[in-house]
C-alpha positions, 0 to 999 in steps of 0.5 A: 513472502510477507503476509500483507500485500499492497499490490491493490494500492499500486493498481488503484494508483495506476488507475488514478494516474498516480505515481509513487512520487505522488505519495512522496509529494503527499508527505509519505516518506521514501522509506514508507513507500519502500516498505509498501513496495516490499510488503512490510508493515506500516502503521495505521496512520499511513493507511489512513493517509493513503485512504484519504489521498485515494478516497478509498477503504483499507481493503481497497489498498491492502490484503492479507496473504496467508503464508501457508496457503501462498506456499502451496 
């Protein structure tokens, strides 16, 4: 498991009627979308673009998952 979860991003997108393809139309590459799906690292400029696109704060789209707590 990766320490970052972007599940909140995809929940927010669903609530706004947005699909992953909409991220691509907004200029976010398929590679970055794949990294988000897999919980891999993305740079802060990507987080900024997502927040601008969705009208939200970083904590609305991502959360830190403590790996030691997740294993319990």
